Short mmCIF file of the C-alpha atoms (twelve columns), coordinates in Angstrom:
data_MODEL
# 
_entry.id   MODEL 
# 
loop_
_atom_site.group_PDB 
_atom_site.id 
_atom_site.type_symbol 
_atom_site.label_atom_id 
_atom_site.label_alt_id 
_atom_site.label_comp_id 
_atom_site.label_asym_id 
_atom_site.label_seq_id 
_atom_site.Cartn_x 
_atom_site.Cartn_y 
_atom_site.Cartn_z 
_atom_site.pdbx_PDB_model_num 
ATOM 1   C CA . MET A 1   -63.425  12.165 140.009 1 
ATOM 2   C CA . ASP A 2   -66.060  9.728  140.728 1 
ATOM 3   C CA . LYS A 3   -68.990  11.937 140.287 1 
ATOM 4   C CA . ARG A 4   -72.306  11.343 138.645 1 
ATOM 5   C CA . ILE A 5   -73.988  13.796 136.086 1 
ATOM 6   C CA . LEU A 6   -77.508  12.965 134.778 1 
ATOM 7   C CA . ILE A 7   -77.918  14.912 131.121 1 
ATOM 8   C CA . ILE A 8   -81.764  15.530 130.502 1 
ATOM 9   C CA . GLU A 9   -81.714  16.744 126.876 1 
ATOM 10  C CA . ASP A 10  -83.850  15.395 123.882 1 
ATOM 11  C CA . GLU A 11  -81.555  16.587 121.143 1 
ATOM 12  C CA . GLU A 12  -79.237  13.443 120.610 1 
ATOM 13  C CA . SER A 13  -76.351  15.352 119.389 1 
ATOM 14  C CA . ILE A 14  -75.899  17.618 122.177 1 
ATOM 15  C CA . VAL A 15  -76.036  14.839 124.650 1 
ATOM 16  C CA . ASP A 16  -73.519  12.993 122.528 1 
ATOM 17  C CA . ILE A 17  -71.351  16.063 122.935 1 
ATOM 18  C CA . LEU A 18  -71.781  16.776 126.345 1 
ATOM 19  C CA . ALA A 19  -71.158  13.210 127.573 1 
ATOM 20  C CA . TYR A 20  -68.087  12.744 125.583 1 
ATOM 21  C CA . ALA A 21  -66.577  15.726 127.313 1 
ATOM 22  C CA . LEU A 22  -67.507  14.719 130.743 1 
ATOM 23  C CA . ARG A 23  -66.591  11.310 130.509 1 
ATOM 24  C CA . LYS A 24  -63.156  12.623 129.249 1 
ATOM 25  C CA . GLU A 25  -63.209  14.763 132.398 1 
ATOM 26  C CA . GLY A 26  -63.584  11.422 134.730 1 
ATOM 27  C CA . PHE A 27  -67.140  11.901 135.123 1 
ATOM 28  C CA . SER A 28  -69.844  9.051  135.058 1 
ATOM 29  C CA . VAL A 29  -72.520  10.220 132.575 1 
ATOM 30  C CA . LEU A 30  -76.543  8.987  132.518 1 
ATOM 31  C CA . SER A 31  -78.998  10.735 129.977 1 
ATOM 32  C CA . ALA A 32  -82.857  11.020 129.564 1 
ATOM 33  C CA . SER A 33  -84.601  12.770 126.954 1 
ATOM 34  C CA . THR A 34  -87.993  13.101 128.507 1 
ATOM 35  C CA . GLY A 35  -89.106  13.980 131.989 1 
ATOM 36  C CA . LYS A 36  -90.574  10.909 133.036 1 
ATOM 37  C CA . ALA A 37  -87.340  9.099  131.984 1 
ATOM 38  C CA . ALA A 38  -85.424  11.563 133.966 1 
ATOM 39  C CA . ILE A 39  -87.447  11.340 137.302 1 
ATOM 40  C CA . ALA A 40  -86.571  7.267  136.640 1 
ATOM 41  C CA . ARG A 41  -82.967  7.996  136.369 1 
ATOM 42  C CA . PHE A 42  -82.736  10.099 139.272 1 
ATOM 43  C CA . GLN A 43  -84.514  8.011  141.575 1 
ATOM 44  C CA . GLY A 44  -82.588  4.898  140.736 1 
ATOM 45  C CA . SER A 45  -79.142  6.254  140.621 1 
ATOM 46  C CA . GLU A 46  -76.905  8.630  143.050 1 
ATOM 47  C CA . ILE A 47  -76.759  11.733 141.054 1 
ATOM 48  C CA . ASP A 48  -74.240  14.476 141.675 1 
ATOM 49  C CA . LEU A 49  -75.208  17.108 139.029 1 
ATOM 50  C CA . VAL A 50  -78.112  17.724 136.576 1 
ATOM 51  C CA . ILE A 51  -77.744  19.308 133.502 1 
ATOM 52  C CA . LEU A 52  -81.312  20.114 132.216 1 
ATOM 53  C CA . ASP A 53  -82.613  21.426 129.206 1 
ATOM 54  C CA . LEU A 54  -85.314  23.870 129.194 1 
ATOM 55  C CA . MET A 55  -87.592  22.289 126.436 1 
ATOM 56  C CA . LEU A 56  -88.378  18.759 126.348 1 
ATOM 57  C CA . PRO A 57  -91.104  16.685 124.597 1 
ATOM 58  C CA . ASP A 58  -93.403  15.788 127.836 1 
ATOM 59  C CA . THR A 59  -92.673  18.808 130.042 1 
ATOM 60  C CA . THR A 60  -90.666  21.838 130.809 1 
ATOM 61  C CA . GLY A 61  -87.188  22.342 132.478 1 
ATOM 62  C CA . PHE A 62  -89.004  24.508 134.969 1 
ATOM 63  C CA . GLU A 63  -91.417  21.964 136.169 1 
ATOM 64  C CA . LEU A 64  -88.993  19.151 135.995 1 
ATOM 65  C CA . CYS A 65  -86.759  21.385 138.139 1 
ATOM 66  C CA . LYS A 66  -89.519  21.869 140.549 1 
ATOM 67  C CA . LYS A 67  -89.857  18.185 140.708 1 
ATOM 68  C CA . ILE A 68  -86.122  17.334 141.114 1 
ATOM 69  C CA . MET A 69  -85.896  19.837 143.999 1 
ATOM 70  C CA . ALA A 70  -88.738  18.461 145.956 1 
ATOM 71  C CA . ILE A 71  -86.580  15.359 146.509 1 
ATOM 72  C CA . SER A 72  -82.875  16.676 146.606 1 
ATOM 73  C CA . ASN A 73  -80.912  19.966 146.441 1 
ATOM 74  C CA . VAL A 74  -78.545  18.230 143.914 1 
ATOM 75  C CA . PRO A 75  -76.963  21.208 141.461 1 
ATOM 76  C CA . ILE A 76  -78.756  21.841 138.481 1 
ATOM 77  C CA . LEU A 77  -77.227  23.603 135.326 1 
ATOM 78  C CA . MET A 78  -79.739  24.509 132.946 1 
ATOM 79  C CA . LEU A 79  -79.774  24.845 129.175 1 
ATOM 80  C CA . THR A 80  -81.794  26.596 126.669 1 
ATOM 81  C CA . ALA A 81  -81.772  27.792 122.965 1 
ATOM 82  C CA . ARG A 82  -83.438  30.865 124.051 1 
ATOM 83  C CA . ASP A 83  -81.457  33.979 125.388 1 
ATOM 84  C CA . ASP A 84  -84.314  35.421 127.604 1 
ATOM 85  C CA . ILE A 85  -83.642  37.204 130.599 1 
ATOM 86  C CA . VAL A 86  -86.968  36.205 132.052 1 
ATOM 87  C CA . ASP A 87  -86.441  32.288 131.746 1 
ATOM 88  C CA . LYS A 88  -82.556  32.881 133.390 1 
ATOM 89  C CA . VAL A 89  -84.469  34.659 136.299 1 
ATOM 90  C CA . LEU A 90  -87.379  32.120 136.697 1 
ATOM 91  C CA . GLY A 91  -85.200  29.280 136.269 1 
ATOM 92  C CA . LEU A 92  -82.885  30.651 139.093 1 
ATOM 93  C CA . GLU A 93  -85.669  31.209 141.221 1 
ATOM 94  C CA . ILE A 94  -87.156  27.831 140.887 1 
ATOM 95  C CA . GLY A 95  -83.876  26.373 142.039 1 
ATOM 96  C CA . ALA A 96  -81.266  26.126 139.211 1 
ATOM 97  C CA . ASP A 97  -77.916  26.838 140.264 1 
ATOM 98  C CA . ASP A 98  -76.439  28.041 136.987 1 
ATOM 99  C CA . TYR A 99  -77.702  28.797 133.495 1 
ATOM 100 C CA . MET A 100 -76.155  28.618 129.923 1 
ATOM 101 C CA . THR A 101 -77.790  29.172 126.513 1 
ATOM 102 C CA . LYS A 102 -76.940  27.249 123.292 1 
ATOM 103 C CA . PRO A 103 -74.980  27.300 121.356 1 
ATOM 104 C CA . PHE A 104 -72.409  26.883 124.166 1 
ATOM 105 C CA . ASP A 105 -68.558  26.018 124.433 1 
ATOM 106 C CA . ILE A 106 -68.281  22.935 125.680 1 
ATOM 107 C CA . ARG A 107 -65.195  24.048 127.540 1 
ATOM 108 C CA . GLU A 108 -67.397  26.580 129.534 1 
ATOM 109 C CA . VAL A 109 -69.962  23.835 130.563 1 
ATOM 110 C CA . ILE A 110 -67.189  21.562 132.099 1 
ATOM 111 C CA . ALA A 111 -65.949  24.630 133.940 1 
ATOM 112 C CA . ARG A 112 -69.447  25.525 135.142 1 
ATOM 113 C CA . VAL A 113 -70.139  21.751 135.964 1 
ATOM 114 C CA . LYS A 114 -66.709  21.643 138.073 1 
ATOM 115 C CA . ALA A 115 -67.483  24.851 139.833 1 
ATOM 116 C CA . LEU A 116 -70.664  23.809 141.021 1 
ATOM 117 C CA . LEU A 117 -69.279  20.523 142.212 1 
ATOM 118 C CA . ARG A 118 -67.018  22.430 144.204 1 
ATOM 119 C CA . ARG A 119 -69.574  24.426 146.114 1 
ATOM 120 C CA . GLN A 120 -71.530  21.302 146.760 1 
ATOM 121 C CA . PRO A 121 -68.863  18.351 147.342 1 
ATOM 122 C CA . LYS A 122 -71.299  16.134 148.745 1 
ATOM 123 C CA . ALA A 123 -74.851  14.585 148.253 1 
ATOM 124 C CA . LEU A 124 -76.773  17.351 149.952 1 
ATOM 125 C CA . TYR A 125 -80.188  15.776 151.425 1 
ATOM 126 C CA . SER A 126 -81.487  14.483 154.645 1 
ATOM 127 C CA . TYR A 127 -84.389  12.749 156.201 1 
ATOM 128 C CA . LEU A 128 -87.665  14.824 156.527 1 
ATOM 129 C CA . ALA A 129 -88.955  13.775 159.735 1 
ATOM 130 C CA . ILE A 130 -92.667  13.398 160.398 1 
ATOM 131 C CA . ASN A 131 -92.756  12.885 163.943 1 
ATOM 132 C CA . GLU A 132 -90.229  11.054 166.348 1 
ATOM 133 C CA . SER A 133 -90.646  7.398  164.980 1 
ATOM 134 C CA . ILE A 134 -91.500  8.278  160.874 1 
ATOM 135 C CA . LYS A 135 -89.095  9.610  158.648 1 
ATOM 136 C CA . ILE A 136 -88.674  9.953  154.783 1 
ATOM 137 C CA . ASP A 137 -85.578  9.779  152.700 1 
ATOM 138 C CA . PRO A 138 -86.378  11.811 149.653 1 
ATOM 139 C CA . ARG A 139 -83.262  10.625 147.584 1 
ATOM 140 C CA . SER A 140 -84.438  6.863  147.502 1 
ATOM 141 C CA . HIS A 141 -88.111  7.472  147.757 1 
ATOM 142 C CA . SER A 142 -87.969  5.328  151.262 1 
ATOM 143 C CA . VAL A 143 -90.338  5.770  154.340 1 
ATOM 144 C CA . PHE A 144 -89.404  4.590  157.484 1 
ATOM 145 C CA . LYS A 145 -91.126  3.619  160.845 1 
ATOM 146 C CA . ASN A 146 -89.190  2.925  163.997 1 
ATOM 147 C CA . ASP A 147 -86.096  2.726  161.507 1 
ATOM 148 C CA . GLU A 148 -88.092  -0.310 159.415 1 
ATOM 149 C CA . THR A 149 -89.195  0.144  156.020 1 
ATOM 150 C CA . VAL A 150 -92.590  1.102  155.034 1 
ATOM 151 C CA . ILE A 151 -93.598  0.240  151.435 1 
ATOM 152 C CA . LEU A 152 -95.791  2.787  149.891 1 
ATOM 153 C CA . LYS A 153 -97.028  2.489  146.284 1 
ATOM 154 C CA . PRO A 154 -95.962  5.631  144.233 1 
ATOM 155 C CA . LYS A 155 -98.987  7.788  144.726 1 
ATOM 156 C CA . GLU A 156 -99.188  7.109  148.270 1 
ATOM 157 C CA . TYR A 157 -95.730  8.337  148.653 1 
ATOM 158 C CA . GLU A 158 -96.153  11.433 146.639 1 
ATOM 159 C CA . LEU A 159 -99.054  12.268 148.632 1 
ATOM 160 C CA . LEU A 160 -97.526  11.620 151.949 1 
ATOM 161 C CA . LEU A 161 -94.333  13.967 150.466 1 
ATOM 162 C CA . LEU A 162 -96.904  16.638 149.665 1 
ATOM 163 C CA . PHE A 163 -98.254  17.173 153.257 1 
ATOM 164 C CA . VAL A 164 -94.709  16.654 154.617 1 
ATOM 165 C CA . GLN A 165 -93.563  19.491 152.532 1 
ATOM 166 C CA . HIS A 166 -96.489  21.560 153.550 1 
ATOM 167 C CA . LYS A 167 -97.159  20.948 157.190 1 
ATOM 168 C CA . ASN A 168 -99.977  22.481 158.784 1 
ATOM 169 C CA . ARG A 169 -101.463 23.425 155.242 1 
ATOM 170 C CA . VAL A 170 -105.029 22.339 154.377 1 
ATOM 171 C CA . PHE A 171 -105.176 20.830 150.961 1 
ATOM 172 C CA . THR A 172 -108.838 20.192 149.539 1 
ATOM 173 C CA . ARG A 173 -109.191 17.171 147.456 1 
ATOM 174 C CA . GLU A 174 -109.202 19.087 144.015 1 
ATOM 175 C CA . GLU A 175 -105.708 20.526 144.794 1 
ATOM 176 C CA . ILE A 176 -104.412 17.182 145.851 1 
ATOM 177 C CA . LEU A 177 -105.578 15.484 142.828 1 
ATOM 178 C CA . ASP A 178 -104.039 18.439 140.535 1 
ATOM 179 C CA . THR A 179 -101.001 18.172 142.562 1 
ATOM 180 C CA . VAL A 180 -100.153 14.510 142.856 1 
ATOM 181 C CA . TRP A 181 -101.996 13.160 140.061 1 
ATOM 182 C CA . ALA A 182 -103.042 15.297 136.869 1 
ATOM 183 C CA . ILE A 183 -105.391 18.023 136.154 1 
ATOM 184 C CA . ASP A 184 -107.013 15.655 133.457 1 
ATOM 185 C CA . PHE A 185 -106.994 12.586 135.726 1 
ATOM 186 C CA . GLU A 186 -110.605 10.754 135.127 1 
ATOM 187 C CA . GLY A 187 -111.002 9.484  138.760 1 
ATOM 188 C CA . GLY A 188 -113.145 11.138 141.534 1 
ATOM 189 C CA . LEU A 189 -112.453 12.745 144.508 1 
ATOM 190 C CA . ARG A 190 -112.906 9.424  146.523 1 
ATOM 191 C CA . THR A 191 -109.305 8.449  145.361 1 
ATOM 192 C CA . VAL A 192 -107.834 11.052 147.460 1 
ATOM 193 C CA . ASP A 193 -109.633 9.507  150.548 1 
ATOM 194 C CA . VAL A 194 -108.796 6.025  149.592 1 
ATOM 195 C CA . HIS A 195 -105.081 6.981  149.503 1 
ATOM 196 C CA . VAL A 196 -105.101 8.810  152.755 1 
ATOM 197 C CA . GLN A 197 -106.822 5.670  154.295 1 
ATOM 198 C CA . ARG A 198 -103.938 3.498  152.928 1 
ATOM 199 C CA . ILE A 199 -101.358 5.798  154.244 1 
ATOM 200 C CA . ARG A 200 -102.730 6.041  157.867 1 
ATOM 201 C CA . LYS A 201 -103.059 2.174  158.114 1 
ATOM 202 C CA . LYS A 202 -99.415  1.561  156.962 1 
ATOM 203 C CA . LEU A 203 -98.048  4.249  159.205 1 
ATOM 204 C CA . ASP A 204 -100.145 6.017  161.709 1 
ATOM 205 C CA . PRO A 205 -104.043 6.609  161.783 1 
ATOM 206 C CA . SER A 206 -103.308 10.040 163.020 1 
ATOM 207 C CA . ILE A 207 -100.484 11.289 160.753 1 
ATOM 208 C CA . ILE A 208 -102.930 13.092 158.154 1 
ATOM 209 C CA . GLU A 209 -106.037 14.983 159.768 1 
ATOM 210 C CA . THR A 210 -109.284 15.396 158.225 1 
ATOM 211 C CA . VAL A 211 -110.487 18.973 158.180 1 
ATOM 212 C CA . PHE A 212 -114.225 18.577 157.784 1 
ATOM 213 C CA . GLY A 213 -115.851 20.171 155.091 1 
ATOM 214 C CA . THR A 214 -112.318 20.964 153.291 1 
ATOM 215 C CA . GLY A 215 -109.803 18.340 152.985 1 
ATOM 216 C CA . TYR A 216 -106.733 17.076 154.834 1 
ATOM 217 C CA . LYS A 217 -103.608 18.211 156.446 1 
ATOM 218 C CA . MET A 218 -100.804 17.319 158.190 1 
ATOM 219 C CA . LYS A 219 -99.511  19.414 161.857 1 
ATOM 220 C CA . GLY A 220 -96.072  20.094 162.152 1 
ATOM 221 C CA . LEU A 221 -93.854  18.809 165.012 1 
# 
């Protein structure tokens, strides 16, 4: 079937069961046991569907689902040990396409995987246009200016993507630190200014506007 499935699950026994069954059906399978490893896997491979556990050692399935949805609309099948309607509704609202509770029948998992892939037979993503000359490919984390690749460091890319996805919204430096870095980041607000300056230098001096006394924003087309 030439489809690649990413299993994000920290219970090795469940990964083994899922991977074995999926491979028998002709799928290629990758796996990750943490959120950090999952994002690295996702960014480094062409993924057609994600099976995502709700509870992970370093994050939640909800948070990871948000991150994946920010860069792709790949189908997501969420798994959880909790049969809680609130969890189910929240997962679907965030962007998961389907939801199953443990323990599950592996035949049902396979059926749901196939159903999701039939609904979305192609890789569904497109370039995000910043202006006529600059665009982003969220799947590969690539940035292009006049069709030539521009190399951005990871945090520069994340910051640029934040503005692209929320054009015309003004972000304070504190909001940017909390979103792109971490709440417990030990650097100062100057970190944001430095990264904005680097993006402007690499792409366009006017790409991100300074809103004096508040923060930064990117104008819509």
